[in-house]
C-alpha positions in Angstrom: 40.5 7.4 10.5 39.2 5.7 7.4 36.7 7.2 5.0 34.0 4.7 6.1 34.6 5.7 9.8 34.3 9.4 8.9 31.0 8.8 7.0 29.7 6.7 9.9 30.6 9.5 12.4 28.9 12.1 10.1 25.6 10.3 9.8 25.5 9.5 13.5 26.0 13.1 14.5 23.6 14.6 12.0 20.0 13.5 12.1 19.3 14.8 8.6 21.5 12.0 7.3 21.1 9.4 10.1 17.3 9.4 10.3 16.5 8.5 6.6 19.3 6.0 6.7 17.7 4.4 9.8 14.3 4.2 8.0 16.0 2.5 5.1 17.8 0.0 7.3 14.6 -0.7 9.2 12.8 -1.3 5.9 15.5 -3.9 4.8 15.7 -5.4 8.3 11.9 -6.2 8.2 12.2 -7.4 4.5 9.9 -4.6 3.5 10.2 -5.5 -0.2 8.6 -8.9 0.5 5.9 -7.4 2.7 5.0 -5.0 -0.2 5.1 -7.9 -2.7 2.6 -9.8 -0.6 0.3 -6.8 -0.5 0.7 -6.4 -4.3 -0.1 -10.0 -5.0 -3.5 -10.0 -3.2 -4.2 -6.5 -4.5 -3.7 -7.6 -8.1 -5.6 -10.8 -7.4 -8.6 -8.9 -6.4 -8.7 -6.8 -9.6 -9.8 -9.6 -12.0 -12.9 -10.6 -9.9 -13.6 -6.8 -9.7 -13.5 -6.6 -13.5 -15.7 -9.7 -13.7 -18.2 -8.0 -11.4 -18.2 -4.8 -13.4 -18.9 -6.6 -16.7 -21.6 -8.7 -15.0 -23.3 -5.6 -13.5 -23.1 -3.9 -16.8 -24.9 -6.8 -18.4 -27.7 -6.5 -15.9 -27.9 -2.7 -16.1 -27.7 -2.3 -19.8 -30.2 -5.0 -20.7 -33.2 -3.4 -22.6 -32.2 0.2 -21.8 -31.2 1.9 -25.1 -30.8 5.3 -23.5 -28.3 4.1 -20.9 -26.5 2.0 -23.6 -25.8 5.1 -25.6 -24.6 7.0 -22.5 -22.1 4.1 -21.7 -20.8 4.0 -25.3 -20.1 7.7 -25.3 -18.5 7.7 -21.9 -15.0 6.9 -20.9 -16.0 3.2 -20.3 -16.3 2.9 -24.1 -12.6 3.6 -24.4 -11.3 0.8 -22.2 -9.5 -2.0 -23.9 -11.4 -5.2 -24.8 -14.6 -4.2 -22.8 -14.8 -0.9 -24.7 -14.4 -2.5 -28.1 -17.1 -5.1 -27.3 -19.4 -2.3 -26.1 -19.0 -0.3 -29.3 -19.4 -3.3 -31.6 -22.3 -5.1 -29.9 -23.5 -3.5 -26.7 -26.6 -5.7 -26.6 -24.3 -8.7 -26.3 -23.6 -7.9 -22.7 -25.8 -10.1 -20.5 -25.6 -10.5 -16.7 -24.7 -13.9 -15.4 -25.6 -15.1 -11.9 -22.7 -17.5 -11.9 -20.3 -14.8 -12.9 -21.7 -12.5 -10.2 -21.2 -15.2 -7.5 -17.7 -16.0 -8.8 -16.8 -12.3 -8.9 -18.0 -11.7 -5.4 -16.2 -14.7 -4.0 -13.0 -13.8 -5.8 -13.2 -10.2 -4.8 -13.8 -11.2 -1.1 -10.8 -13.6 -1.2 -8.5 -11.0 -2.7 -9.6 -8.1 -0.5 -9.3 -10.2 2.6 -5.8 -11.2 1.4 -4.9 -7.5 1.1 -6.1 -6.7 4.6 -4.4 -9.8 6.0 -1.1 -8.9 4.3 -1.4 -5.3 5.5 -2.0 -6.5 9.1 1.1 -8.8 8.9 3.2 -5.9 7.5 2.2 -3.5 10.3 2.7 -6.1 13.0 6.1 -6.9 11.6 7.1 -3.2 11.3 6.0 -2.5 14.9 7.6 -5.8 16.2 4.3 -7.0 17.7 5.0 -10.4 19.4 3.2 -13.2 17.5 1.2 -14.3 20.6 -0.3 -10.8 20.7 -1.5 -10.9 17.1 -5.1 -12.0 16.4 -5.7 -15.7 15.6 -6.7 -16.6 12.0 -10.4 -16.3 12.6 -10.3 -13.0 14.5 -7.8 -11.5 12.1 -10.2 -12.2 9.2 -13.2 -10.7 11.0 -11.0 -7.7 11.7 -10.1 -7.5 8.0 -13.8 -7.5 7.1 -14.4 -4.5 9.3 -11.4 -2.7 7.9 -12.6 -3.3 4.3 -16.1 -1.9 5.1 -14.5 1.2 6.7 -11.8 1.8 4.2 -13.6 0.7 1.0 -15.9 3.7 1.0 -13.0 6.1 1.7 -10.9 4.7 -1.2 -13.9 5.1 -3.6 -14.3 8.7 -2.5 -10.6 9.6 -2.9 -10.4 7.8 -6.3 -13.5 9.6 -7.5 -12.0 12.9 -6.4 -8.8 12.2 -8.3 -10.8 11.3 -11.4 -12.7 14.5 -11.0 -9.6 16.6 -10.8 -8.2 15.0 -13.9 -11.4 15.3 -15.9 -11.7 19.0 -15.0 -8.7 19.7 -17.2 -10.6 18.6 -20.2 -13.0 21.6 -19.9 -10.3 24.2 -19.2 -10.7 25.8 -22.6 -14.4 26.6 -21.8 -14.4 27.5 -18.1 -10.7 28.0 -17.3 -11.1 29.6 -13.9 -13.9 27.3 -12.7 -12.2 24.1 -13.9 -8.8 24.9 -12.4 -10.3 25.9 -9.1 -12.4 22.7 -9.1 -9.3 20.6 -9.9 -7.3 22.2 -7.1 -10.1 21.8 -4.6 -10.5 18.1 -5.6 -6.8 17.5 -5.2 -6.7 19.2 -1.7 -9.8 17.4 -0.5 -8.6 14.1 -1.9 -5.2 14.4 -0.3 -6.8 15.3 3.1 -9.1 12.3 2.8 -6.1 10.0 1.9 -4.2 11.2 5.0 -7.2 10.5 7.2 -7.6 7.1 5.7 -4.0 6.2 6.3 -4.2 7.4 9.9 -7.2 5.1 10.4 -5.5 2.2 8.6 -2.2 2.4 10.4 -4.0 2.4 13.7 -6.5 -0.4 12.9 -4.0 -2.6 11.1 -1.6 -2.8 14.1 -2.4 -5.2 16.9 -1.0 -2.9 19.6 -2.3 0.5 20.7 -0.9 3.3 18.6 -2.1 6.9 18.8 -2.7 9.4 16.1 0.5 11.1 17.2 2.4 7.9 16.6 1.3 7.6 12.9 0.4 11.0 11.5 3.8 11.7 9.9 3.8 8.5 7.9 0.1 9.0 7.1 0.9 12.4 5.6 3.7 10.9 3.5 1.6 8.0 2.3 -1.5 10.1 1.7 0.4 12.7 -0.5 2.1 10.0 -2.5 -1.1 8.1 -3.0 -2.7 11.3 -4.3 0.1 11.8 -6.8 -0.1 8.1 -7.9 -3.9 8.4 -8.4 -3.5 11.6 -10.5 -0.7 9.9 -12.6 -2.8 6.8 -13.0 -6.0 8.5 -14.2 -4.0 10.7 -16.5 -2.2 7.7 -18.2 -5.5 5.8 -18.6 -7.3 8.9 -20.0 -4.5 10.0 -22.4 -2.5 6.9 -23.3 -4.1 3.5 -22.5 -7.6 4.3 -23.8 -6.1 5.3 -27.2 -3.9 2.2 -27.6 -4.7 -0.9 -29.5 -6.7 -3.6 -27.8 -3.7 -6.0 -27.1 -1.2 -3.2 -26.3 -3.8 -1.4 -24.1 -4.6 -4.5 -22.1 -0.9 -5.4 -21.5 -0.2 -1.8 -20.6 -3.1 -1.6 -18.2 -2.2 -4.8 -16.5 1.5 -4.0 -16.1 0.7 -0.5 -15.1 -1.7 -1.7 -12.4 0.9 -4.1 -11.0 3.5 -1.4 -10.9 1.1 1.1 -9.4 0.1 -1.3 -6.6 3.6 -2.3 -5.8 4.9 1.3 -5.7 2.1 2.3 -3.4 2.7 -0.8 -1.2 6.4 0.1 -0.9 5.4 3.6 0.1 2.9 2.4 2.7 5.5 0.0 4.3 8.2 2.8 4.3 5.8 5.2 5.8 5.0 2.7 8.6 8.7 2.2 9.2 9.1 6.0 9.4 6.5 6.1 12.1 8.2 3.3 14.1 11.7 4.9 13.8 10.2 8.2 15.0 8.2 6.7 17.8 11.0 4.6 19.3 13.9 6.9 18.2 15.6 4.1 16.3 18.5 6.3 15.0 21.3 6.7 14.5 22.3 3.2 13.2 25.8 2.0 12.5 26.7 2.5 8.9 28.0 -1.0 8.3 25.6 -2.9 10.5 23.6 -4.6 7.6 26.8 -5.8 5.9 29.2 -7.2 8.5 29.4 -8.6 12.1 32.6 -6.6 12.6 30.8 -3.5 13.8 30.0 -1.7 17.0 26.2 -1.6 17.3 24.5 1.6 18.4 21.7 1.6 21.0 19.3 1.9 18.1 20.8 -1.2 16.4 20.4 -3.2 19.6 16.8 -2.0 20.1 15.8 -3.0 16.5 17.4 -6.4 16.6 16.1 -7.0 20.1 12.6 -6.2 19.0 12.9 -8.5 16.0 13.9 -11.4 18.3 11.2 -10.8 20.9 8.6 -10.4 18.1 9.0 -14.2 17.4 7.4 -15.1 20.8 4.6 -17.5 19.8 3.3 -18.2 23.4 2.7 -15.6 26.2 4.7 -17.8 28.6 7.6 -18.1 26.2 10.6 -16.0 27.3 13.1 -14.5 24.9 16.3 -12.9 26.3 18.5 -10.9 23.9 22.1 -10.0 24.5 24.9 -8.8 22.3 28.6 -9.8 22.3 31.1 -7.3 21.3 33.0 -8.0 18.0 36.2 -8.9 19.9 34.3 -11.3 22.3 34.7 -15.0 21.8 31.7 -16.7 20.1 29.0 -18.0 22.5 27.6 -21.6 22.7 24.5 -20.7 20.7 26.4 -19.4 17.6 26.2 -22.7 15.8 22.4 -22.9 15.9 19.9 -24.7 18.1 
């Protein structure tokens, strides 16, 4: 028996090896990297309209309010690249613009809807939902709007909790016990809120009935990693980006945001794959199945590939039959294409 065969036998007999391998193979089968990249694109696209909205709202709020102007200058907002420098040099130069407000809202709506659409596509791909069972373009966007309303508030709450837990460390030298306790409490509450949000998101984003039992494991993984990424992100902004030069700080912030969104998108897709592998017991997989046709497919391999084929049904009356020839069988008539 070759070394490859021994490794294959090992991972098929031991779930602690075969299960994570099956999750990784399912991720690559569904082109999870591209699904995450699509989510990242729209997520990043929505950030610039959001920044435009923030600047515009600041212009309206700060106008003719010296007290609030001083509070903003002395807050963390005054340390942000470009915007912070302009605030410190000429805070009265910030003026709200109706045109900028409208453009910001339109851009934010487009980017946010894109994120929700991309996430729906990712979940439906991961769960192999047939295309004819997915919402049509109009219904899917209305569904995305409802999702944004439900999840937007939750994301703001968890982000605020992460910022609170990071800021509490700054006062540790004065009230050590209180600040540490507050920080731990904020982290725990934030992580629990993240997990709840991901349970809700995984269920609402999938165009087939999935229960809490089907998605809770992936939601726990995604929620905990999201919490860690939020803590790391707020720490970097507070201790590194805000003290950098204007140009370096801007590039660092932009690249950091892109990386942060992509890493979290990867985690979300992998967590969804984990749910599917658990729900349908899609392991063990054959060790060499992604690399060659000269392989004996396991039952899990056949279920995965069969689901991917039937998921391409565009019409309800379209029939897709899937069968598998053994490696030593002669090629069928359809092997050369349609």
